[in-house]
Every structure is written in structure tokens, then in C-alpha cells.
N, C-alpha and C positions, 0 to 999 in steps of 0.2 A: 794939852799936856800928851806926852809920850809915855808909854809904858813897855814895857820888854818882858816876853816869858820863854820859858822852857819846859816846853809841853812832850810829854811821853805816852805813847797809844797802843795798848796792848791787847791781842786777841788775834785773830786772823787778819793779819794787813799787811802782808807781803806778797804780790803776786797777784794781787785782787784790784789794782790801780788807786793805791790808796797815795802815794806820794806826787801823781798828776791831780786826783782829788784835793790833797792839799796845797797844791801849787795855785790851781784854779781857786780855790777858797781864801785864800790870801790875796789874790789879785783881786777879787769880790770885793773884799774889806781895804783894797789898801794899805796891806800890811807889807813891813820886808824883811828879810830874813831865811830863813835855808829851811829844807827837810830832808832828811834822808833815810836809811835802811840801818838797822844794825844787830846784834845777834840776839837782842831782847824785843824787838817789833819795829817802831817806827817813832823817830825823834823827829822833834823839829822846834828850831826858834821863832818867834813872830813878834814884831816890833810895831805899834802906831797908835791909834786911838784906843784908850783903855776899854770902851764901850765896845769898838770892834774887834778888840782881844777877846772879851766877853762873848760875842757871839761867835764868834771861830772857833772857842773852843766849845761850846755845845751845839755848835755842828760839825764837829770832828766826828761825833759820838750819834747825831739824831740826822745825820744827811748822808752820812757812808755812803762808798758804792755798794750795788746790791753783794756782791759776793762776800763783803768783809763781814766779819765776826768782832764788833770791838767788846772789849770785856771790861776795859778800866780806862782813863783819859784821867791824867793829874799833869798841873798847870803850878809853876813855881815861878814866881818872879827873879829878873835879871836888870842889870841897868842897861839904860838904852845905848846903842852903839851909832847910831844914826847911819847905819849904810844903806844903800839904794837898792831896791827889787826884791826880787824872792825866787830861790834857786835852789835845786837839787842837788846835793853834795854826794861824793859819791860815799858806798856803804862803808860802816864798819863791823868789823869781822873780830876784832879783838879779842873782846869779853866771852865768857863761854855760853854757849848757844841757847837762846830760850825763846825766838820766834816760833812763833806758829806757820806753819806750812799748808797752803791753800790745798784743798783736794785739787782733781782733775776736773775740768768743768764742761757741760756738754755747749759745743758753737751757737754763739749767740745771732741774734735776728741780723743784726748789724753785718756780720762777716756773710750769713748764709745769703744777703744781698748781694754782697761782691761776690761771690761764690757765682751765681747766676748770671752776675753782669757781662756779655758777651764784648764791651767796651772796656772793662777795669783792666787793670795789670793783676790781678787776683783771679780771671774767671779761671773756674775750676782747678782753681788750685788748693790741693788735698792738704794742705800744714796751714790755711788761713784762720789765724786767731788775732785776739788783742786783747787788752788788759781786763775784760768781762769774758774771757772766753778760753777753751786750750787747754793744753799738757801742764802740771803743775808738777805735782807729787811725783808721779812716775817719769818724771826727767831730774829732780832735783836731787843731788849729791850734795850740799852743805847748806848753811846759812851763811849770812844772809841771802837771801835767794838773788841774784845775779846771772846774767845771761855766763859768765866763766865756770858757775855752781851749779851748771844743765847741762845735761847733752846738747844744749843746741852751742856749746863750745866751740864746735868745729865746724859751724856754718857762718863765714863771714858775714855781715849784713852788707848790700850794697848801697851805693849812695840813695837810692830813693828809700829803704827803709830804713837806713840810718837818719834822714833829715824825718820820718815820722817820728822814730825813737825820741830826737830831742825835739818835738815842737811841742811846747805844752798845750794848744789849742787841739792835739791830733788824739785819736782814743787809742793808739798806740804808742804814747806818750809814755817813754821807760816797761815797756811792753818786752820781758825778757823772751819770749820764742817767736819775736816778730821774724817773717822771713815773708820772698815771695819767692815765686818761678825762676827767679833770676840768680838767688841766693842761697835758697832754703833746699831741704830734703826733698829726694825726686824719687818716684814709686818705678816700681819694675814688674814685671810679670815673669814670674821664672817658673820652668819646668820643673817638675820632681829633681833632677838631678844638678841643677841651677843653671840650667842653659836657659836663657832670656828669650821669652818670644817677643819678637821686636815689633808690635804694633803698639796703640794708643792703650795704656795697661788697663784702665776702668773699663771702657766698652770691649775689650777683648776678653777680660773678667766674665764682665755679663753676659756674654755670648757663650763661653764656657760654662757658665752655668744654665743657662737656658736650654742649652744640651745635655745637662744631666750630670754634670761634672760636680766635684766638691772641691772648693777652694780656701784655701789658709788665706786669713786676712788678718795683716798684723795690724793692732788695734791700737788703743793706750796705755794698757797694762799686760799685752800680750798677744798671741794669736788665735785667732779663732778659726772655725772650720764653718763653713757657709754651702747651704745647698737651699735651691729651690724649695720654699716649705709645702707647697701641694705637689711636687714630682713624689711620688708613691716611691718610686725605683731607687731614685735619688737619696731619698732617707732612709732608706731600708740599708742601702749601701754603706752610709755613714754611721749605723748603729752596728751594721757588720765589720766594720774597718777599725770603728773606735773599740770595738768589744764593749759598748754599751746597750745593753738588751731592751730595758724596758722603760729605764729613768725617761724621765722627758724634756726635750729640748726646749730652750726658750726660742721665740721666734721675735724677729726685727720687721716692723713695718713701718713704713717712711714716715705718717706723720699719725696723729691724733684719730683724724678721720678713717687711715689704713685698719689703727688697731682697734675702731668701733667695727669694723667688719669682723674683726677677729672673737673679740670679748666683748662684754658687758662694762664698762668702768663707771662707777659712781663718779659724785665730785671727788670725793677724796682720791678715789684710784686714778682718775684723769690727772689729779694734781701730782700724785706723783710720779706719772707718767711723763712729764713736760717738765718734772723739777729740775735745774741744773745737774743735778747728782747723775739723770738717765739711768735709775735701777731697772732691772728685770721687775716687772710687777704681776704677781699671781692674782688672775682675774677669773670670774664665770664665763666661760666659753658658751662664745653663741652659737645655736644650732646652723648647724648648715658651714659653719666656718671654713673658709678654702684653705686647709691645711691635710696634708697627708695623714692617714690615720695614724699612721707610725710615729709621728712628734710629738704626742702625748696619748698613750693606747691607754684606755680605761679611763679617762680623766676628765673630769669636769671642767677643769680649769686650764689656762694657757699662758705660761709665762712670758708677756710680752713686755718688750723695750723699744725705744725711738732710738736713730739715730744722734750720734754723740759726736762723732767727729766729719768733717768736711768730705774724708773718704766715705765715710759710709751713707752721707747724703748723695753723693755722686753715683754711689753704685746701686742705691734703691730706686734711683731717678732712673737709671738704665734700665732697670728690670720690668719695673711699673708693677712689682707685687713682694709680696713680704717672702721675707730669706730665714731658714734655720740659721741661728749664730750660738755656736756653742763653744765652750773651751778649747783652744788648741792643745789637745792632749791626747794619751790613751788612757783609758778610763783608770782612775785610782793614782795617779801622777799628777804634779802641780802642772799648771800653765804654762807652756813654752813661750818664753819671750826674749830670749837670743836669737839673731838671725839662720846662725851657724847650727844650731840646735835643734830649729824647726826645720831644716831641710832634711837633718839626719832623723829626727824622732817621727817627723809628721811626714815622709815621704809613702809610706807605703797607705798613708790616709786620706791626704790631698791629692789631686789631678793638677794642681798647679799652684804656685805661691803668689798675692798680690801682697807685695811688700815696700820697703823702703828704706831710707841708709840713716834716721835718725834712731839712734840708740834708746831704747827703753831702760831706765836704771833700775826700776824693781817691778818684779812681776806683780800684776794686781788683776782678779778677778773680776767679773763683774759684780757688784751688788745684786742682792733678791728683799723686795719689801714685799708685803700686802698692809691691806687698810682694815684696821677693827676700829671701830666705830668712829670712824674719820680722822684718826690718827694712823701715822706709820707705825708697821709693826714689823720691823726687818727679821729676815730671816738668814740674810747672810750681810754684814758691811764688810764694804771693801772698795772698789774703785768708785769715786765720785765723794765719799763719805768718808774716807780716813785720809789723811792723819786730821780731820778735826778734833778736838777735844773732847772728852765728857769730862767738864767742870763741875765739881763738887761744893757743898760747903762747908768743906773740910778740910782739913793741913794733912799731908803728906810729911811727918817730922824727918824722916830720913828718904831718901830716892827710893824706888821700889821697880823690882824688875818680878811680873805675875807671869810664870810659865803657861798656863791654861791647862787644856787637858790631853785627849789623844786624838779625840773626834772632833771635825769642823774646829781644830785647834785656831786658838789667836794666843798671841802675848799681850801682855801690855804694860807698859813703861807709865811712872808717877813721880812728879815732883810738886812743890808747891800744893796747889787746891787742883792741878789738873789730869788727869788719866788720859794715856795716848792708846786704846786697844787696838791693835795692829789691825791690817788688811786680813782676808780668810789665807788660812797658810792651806789647809787640808786634814788630812785624816794623815799623822804622822806613822805611815804603815812603810816607807820605804827609803832609801838615802838619800835620792832627791828632794824628798819634800824636806825631811829632815837638815839636808843644805840650806834649801830655802828659809827654813826657819831659823837656823842659827845666821843666816845673812842678815835676816829682817831683823834679828834682833841686836844685831851688831849698827845696823842701819840706822833704826831708833834713835837707840841711844845715842849717836854721835850727832845725829837729826836736831836731835833736843836737848844736848848736855845732860844726860843719864848717866850719874855713874852708879849703879846700885849698890847699897848697903844692907837690902833685905831683899834676899830672893826666896819667891814664894812659890809652891808647887802641892799640886795635887798628893793625897795619901794612895795612891795605887805603886804599887812597888814597880810595874811594870812597865809602867806610862812611859815612852820614851822622852815626854816632856819632863817627867820625874827624873830621870835617869839624867838627863841635862844637867839640872837646877843640883843635882847633888854632886857633881863632879865638878862644878864650879867651885873654890877658893878665896874666893875674893870679897866674901859677901856672908852674913846670917841666913841661914837656912829656916825656913816657916813651912810646915807641911799643914794643909787648910781642905777639911773634908767638903766633900765634894758637891754636895745637896746645899752646905750653908753656905758655897762660895754661888750657887746657883741665886740663895735669896738675897744674900749680899748684891748681888747684881743689879737686880729688881730694884731693893732698897737704893743703891748710888743711880739707878738710871730714873728715878723719880725722886734724886737728893732727898732724902729719907733716910733717919739711922735709927729706925726702930725704937722699942720693940714690936714685933707683929707677927700675927702665925703665919709660916710660912707655908706653901704648899709647893713641894718641887716633883714633878713627876716626870721622870726620862728613862731613857733605857737602862743605863746602872752606873752606880757609882761607887766606890769601894768605902763601906762604913767603918765606923768606929769600932764596932764589934768583930770586923775581920768577914762580914757578909756582905751582897752585891745590894745595894739601899738602891731605890729606884723609884718610889711612891710612898712619898715622905713628907709628914706635917710636922714641922719644926717651931718651938716658941724660941723667934731669933732677933737677933740684934746686930749690927756691925760687929762686933768684937766676940759673940759666943752665940752656944744655941741648945736646946736641948730636944730632943727624938722625944714628941708627944704622943705622936701616931703615927701608922705604917700599914701598905697594904698586908696581909699575911705573907709568909714567906713559904715560897716553894720552890722543888729543885730545877736547873736549868741544864737538862740533861746534853752532856756534851760541851758543854760550857760555848764558846761564840759560835760551834753548831748552831746551837739553838737558835741562835741570832739570825743565821742561814736559810732555817728550816723550822717555820713556825709550828709545822704540825707537832714536833718534840714538845713546845709547850704546851700544847694541847695536851698531847700524853700524860705531860707531869699534874697538868690542871684535874684533866678527868681522873687520873688517880688517885690525887689529892680529895677530889668531891665524893668520888663512888667508892673506891677502892677496888674490888674484886667484882664489887656489882656493875660495872660501868655498864652502859647501855650501848648498844650496837648503832654507830655512824658512820657515815660514807666517810668521813675522813679517817677514822679506822682502816675500813675497807682499803682507802686509797692506799694507806700505807702498811697493808697486815705483815710483811714479810718483816721488817724492822721495828714493828710496835712493841714486840716483846723484850726484846733487848734494850728499847730507851725506856720502856716502864722500871725493867729490872737496875738500869744504870740510875733513874730517878729514887728507887727507893735503897739502894746502896749507900749512894751519897758520894760514891766515887764516880771523879771527874761530872758531878751534879752541884755545884753550888747553891745554895739556899741566895733565892733573891725576892725582895718584896717590889722589883721592877712593876711599872703600870706600863711602861712599853712591852715588855714579855706577856703582859694579860690582854693585851689586844689582840699581839699574835696570836696566843691561843684562842681567841673567839674570832680572830680572823678565819681560822681554819677550820675552826669546829661548824661557820659558818657557810663554809665553800667557798669562803673568798680566796686563799691563796695557802697555801703548802709550803712553798719555797719562795724567800727573797731573792731579787735581781740587785736589788739596792737598800742601804741602811733604812728602817724604817717602812719599807714599802707595804708590807702588809698593815699596818694600819692605818697611813694614807688613803689604802685603797677601802679599807673598812670603812672609814669616815667617807667616801666616796660614793660608795652605796647606803648608805642610808636616808630613808624615809622621812624626810624633814618636814612634812604632816604627821610622824607619829608621835601621840606624847605618851605612850605606855612608858613601864621604867622596871628592871626587874629591880626587886626589894636586895638589901644589902645589910648584914649585919654586922652591927658595930660592938666588938666586947668593950668592956670596962678594965677597969685597972686603971692604974699610975700611967699607963702607954697602951694607947688604942690601938686597935688592930679590925684594920677592915678586911673580912671575908671575902673575897676576890674567886673564891669557889662559889658564892650565892650568885654571883653576876654569869657565873660560868652554868650553873644549874638553869639557871633563867633561858639561856641561849638554847641551852640542849631541848629543856621541854617545847619551845618554839620550835627548833630544826625538829624533832620528832613528828610534832604535828602538824609538819607542812608548811611552816613560816619562812617567807622568802630573804635573802640575807637584809633588804631593805628594812625589814620593821626587826630582824634581830639587832642591826648595828643600831639603829636608832634606839630601841627601846636599852639594849646595853650602853650606849652614851647618857642617855637620861638617867639611869640608874647609876652610873657610877657619877656625873655633875652631883644628882640628888645625895649620894652618900658623903661627898667632897665637902656639903653645904651642912648640912646635919653634923658631919664632924667638926668642923668650924665651930658651929654654934655648941658645942660639947666642951670645946677650950676656950670659948668665949667664956662661958660661966664660970672653968677653972682657972684663965687666967686674968679675966678682964680687958681681954684685947678688943680693940673693935675693928684694926686693920689686916686687911689678911692679901698677902703678896702671893703673885703666882708666879713661879717659874719652870724649865726643865722643858727640854726638846718636845714631851707629848701635847702642852701646851701651845704647840705650831696646830696642833687641831683646832680647828677654826669653830665647827658642830661645839667640842667638847668647852673649849673659852668661853664662847657666847652663853652658853649654857649653864656655867658652873659661875661667870660675874652677874649673870641676871639674878640667879638663886641666891648669891650672895647679898647682892646690891636690895632683892625684896627683903633680903632679912635684915638689912640693918647695919650690913657692912661697909665701911669702903676699902675700896679693891686695886691693888696697884699690880699694873701691866706694865711689862716694857714698850719701849717706845723708841729708844736711841741704841740699844745692842741686841743682839738676839736672847730670846729665851733660853734656844739650844744652848751647847757647848761652846757657842761663838762666844758666849757672854760670861763664862766665868772667870775669865783671866782678871777682867773688871773686879769683879767681887772679891776676887783673891788679894787685889790690891788694896781694897779698900779694908777688907780686914784685918791684914798687915797693920794700914794705918791706925785701924780704931785701936788695937792691941798696943802699937806703939806708943798712943795717946792716952790710953790706960795704964801704961806702966807695966804691961804684962809682960 
């Protein structure tokens, strides 16, 4: 007997060697037919013995290539045609786009072997790739994923590469970016004015780096700025030229062994470092790590990543040691990805440019993750992870565009049961970032065939993402409260609908009462929420100035805690000239909005403990307060929680505890630990009270403050000891990079509820 089936495979199945895999599988089972790409994924028809057809269908999902993510395989019978052989047919792009695009993937072991083989034709070829590795998202312009729809379209394959491309037995069979030195992109080393340095590019660039130069290096998603990591003068020069005074730099090591000389990864950390996505991984710094003090001043951790392109491997091999590799931009601007922009915008920073002529279609920063209890805990979801969708167990009744927030912005498009959070856009504070944001939205909508019928935005009227949404006239608008979006993002991340007790701690977000929230306890599901508790509100003197100058929050909290009986503290003496005016501003409420922000409470305690009065980057005071905490200290400042319909946690109690210890001579390590422990215990106690009131046993933790691993561990441990089930993030960040996903699933839930 002979049967024939029509097969549809959905998921991340383009750009991962899936058609060659299907071709090989059909040959193994003696089947005839064809396979191809279209706008929805992969389609195939197979004919042969029915038992062989059944095994064929099973293996499509069970034995798929390593980079494939098979979401669904469907098969339906067709009449046999008696055709011979099995072939790959041309792609069909007639239908609206629905196929998934693979993220960019680190160079595989086979390609690295070729890179190092002096007898091979790809020896030291910086663009070596195959179906299992290389550029994908950053070069794709449209689907189906074929070479003409990528930035490799301008590089005609030579006869040898075309032979590999057409050979079913070759691992480059239908590898769209396939190339070699004869037909692929070429490296160049340029001076700031654009003049070529006529030497072997990688070796000359390594020589410049050894001599203390800063070199701009073109990566997959944009330019990086590189300096030798142990060269104190070079790293200091990079900081000065980039106007990045204190924020830590990432360091690239040649391999896992090299990374272990810098940091102490556990099994989960090592797995993250070597994952195909090759993110920056935050790990405990090894004592005596061979890096300059200016790489990560005052930080117990280092952000480390491994090479993910052949060019990185070649450069690190030449140098024999780690390099600083930071985004190619001036502080607060988006990463530069176009060659002409790099030469213009980075010429005041870089001494040379190691570049090439393969265009980058979409700029994409490196992803940043850490491990929490053996699972990924993303801080920035971008290159290597995007555009993989977040699949949810509910339908989006209408296509959605969620516009995200203002800081660490991402947007999200969604349809069917898939949400596509974007790559990291950054802080929407200037024209260039906003242009990147709008271009990214257009690209995602086109790539995934989303024509939004609902556009979701934050409630804050001054966010540029909100203004962008309000200017659109082609869809229904929906405003979503910031912290509800955080909790919804955590729910979606875990595939749950709630209700839960949601704890959303962050810097700030616009509340539905017009004040600035940020220390919130919500009873929430996807469709709605109720504010069940919060940190007490205090003035934020100077508004945004208080974020840059944490001592202002110390002034506000000390005034709230003590009034005119405020004790004399070093933080007061350090800021004596401006202190009375700031206190007066707080008391008057003029330019001093009330906030329940957990982030601003951290700022206040950091200033009181003598950690930091002024912040060079967002969250610096809180980060350094965590870094200073004594891990062996188990004491905790008590916190009063007042009753009523809405619980209020007295942050001033934590401040009083810190003040008493500082006056008694306790160091910042003790103060920090007792503050963290006291806040964690108050979260657990508040959750217990809310459980008594609501009957809910699950707590979801979200918001940027929960990037603090000490607080997160203390809160999770306390909740679990109290019998709670705890949800934390694993697929999108807890910070504002995740709220676009939350906005999207809220819109869908309200659609399903008919709200």
C-alpha cells in the first residue's frame, strides 16, 4: 500500500536547517514528495509506506534540528501521485506572513573547526556559517526566509558555495547566508576618517588593541567598542570618550576556561554562557580577576560573554586575553549599526574601525541574563533571544501592538497565541531612539503579518511611547496601568492567568490615582487588578532630579520619619547647603510628587548608609547598596503594616532602623543587609495578610527592583517557607523591558471577557 500526506510544521522552522532535515528524513524512510518554506512555516508532501509516513511525522517534531522550535505538526491525507524522488521546492510568499524567524545564533563547533583549518577554504573567514549557526534576525528583511530577503542578497554565491547550498548531504544545504572568501563579505580596518589600514584586518586590529587603542568592531546587531580588559588606561579612556562614568562594562572571554578566570559560574551560569544565544551573563567576580578596576568599579559581579561570531573568535585568539566589549554608542543613544553612522558618531571614541560590508538590517543589543535557582532570569532580552515568540495558552482575539514604557523600552506585537516582544530599544529620551522604536514596530508588523486592531499604552501621559500610541488613528486605544502590566507579564511568562497576589516593586509608574506608584501589592489577573497594599507615599523632591540625586530621597524620608527632630547625620552634612531647600520643597509638594516607589526607598537608605548621594546611571544607588550587603547578617529592621482596606507598609520604619544603626557606628554592609531582610520580611507578612483576605496562595513578583538578587532570594525563600507558590520571570525581564508583554496579554484578556 502507498499513502500520501500533506504536512504543515509551525514554529521556529526557517533558517534552522529544517528543510534539509526533512529532505534527509524522507530519504531515510524511502519517501517521495517535496518540502518548502512559505509565509506560515514549512510545508511538505510525502508519499510512501503508511508506517514510514507515521514515523516521518513523529520525527518531524521529535528529532528536529537543535535550533528549531516545533510548535505544531499537522498532517492530512492526499491521493498518491506516484512521483519519484524528494525535492526542496521554491518558497511561497503569497500568503500573509506567519512564519517565525530564528534569532541570531553563535558560531557552531563545525564552523569553528573550519575557521581554524589552514587547509580549508574558509580558513580565518570571518563570515563562516551553516544551517546551525550565524546571522538570522539581524539580516532578515521579510519572510519566507530566503537569501533574496536578507542583507546577503548582494553577495552572489560562487560555484563552490552554490554546490554546497544545493547538496542535500551538506550541512550548508539551503543555508541562506552561505559564503566564503571568494564570494562573501570582506573585512576592512579603517581609520576614523574612513581611510583603510592596508594590513590584515584582524591582526592589525589586535595590534592596535594591545597598544592601548579603542577599536569599534562591527557585530551581528551593531557596532561594539573594544579595549583590552586589563589595560587601565584604555578602559579609562573608553569611559571618558563614551561619557559613561561608572556603569559597568561587559567583558568578552575567548572561551569558558577564560571566563572562569574572571568569574565563578555555577552549572546554570556556565550553561547560559555557552548557550547558542551567547548573552552577557552577570556572575560573581573572581578575586584577582585580570581586568582593570575601571571595568566594573565597586561591583562584586562581572558581565561576561563568549564570542558569538567568527570575527570575535579570530580577534580573541590574536589577543590571547579578554576584552571590554560595550555597545557602540555615546551614552544614552541607541547602538550604531550603519557603517556611515559609525564613522560619524563613533569617530570621537574609536581609534580604528574593524568593519565589513554585510549590512545589518535591524540593530540589536546584546542580551543580558543571570541565573536564579538554576533558571535564566533575563535583564535584557535582545540579540540571540529575539524574535523568538512567547507562546501563551490563550488566544489574542484581535492583533495587538503594545507600546511598552519609557525606560528599557520594548514593544510587543501579538496574534494567535503568540506574542513577539521586541529587542531592547532603550530609553525613549531622544530622537534617534524614538526613530529606532518606530522603525522596529514597522519591521515587526511586516515580518509577522500583524496589522494591529488594538494599540496598548502606559497611563503616563508624558511617555513618548504613550504619545506614539495616541497619535495612531488606525486602531482602538487601550491604556494599561504600569504595575498591572508588570504582574501580567509575570503571569504570561509563566503561562498562567491568575488571580494572584502580585508584588510589583520598581522605580515608578503612573498610578490610577494620579500619584507615582512603585511599591505595590495587587490582587490581579490578566483582565484587572485591585490595589491591595503599597509602601507609604513620600514626596519626591525635584521629581526626576531625585532619581539622579538619591540624597534628595534621604531628605524626604528623614523629614517624613522625624520632622524637625531629624538627627544630625553625615548625609545631611554632605549636602548641607541644599538640604533646607529640598526639605521645604518636599513639605510644600511643589515639584515634589508623592511616590510609593520601592526604588526611591532604596535610594534613601543608600544615601543614609553612605553608599551614594548621586547616581551616574539608573538604579546605581540601589545596585551598590545590594553589593555592600553583608551576606552573613540575619538581622532585620521591623516594618509596621497598617490595616484597612488597603495595607500600607511604613518605609519610614526601615529608615529609622538604618538611622539608628548608622548613629551606632554600623557599617554599610550591616545596614544594607538588615534593610534587605526587613523589607523582604514585610513583603512576606503582607502576602500572608492578603492570603487571609483573598484566599490566594500564589504570589507573582515583578518590577525592576526584583533584579536585586538578594531581595529576590530572601522574598522567594520566605514566601515558600510560608506555603506560597511563587512566580518569577524566566522569559522576559522583570524590569520595564517586560511590560509590553503584560500590556499585550491584558488587552487580549479584556477582549476575551468582552470588556
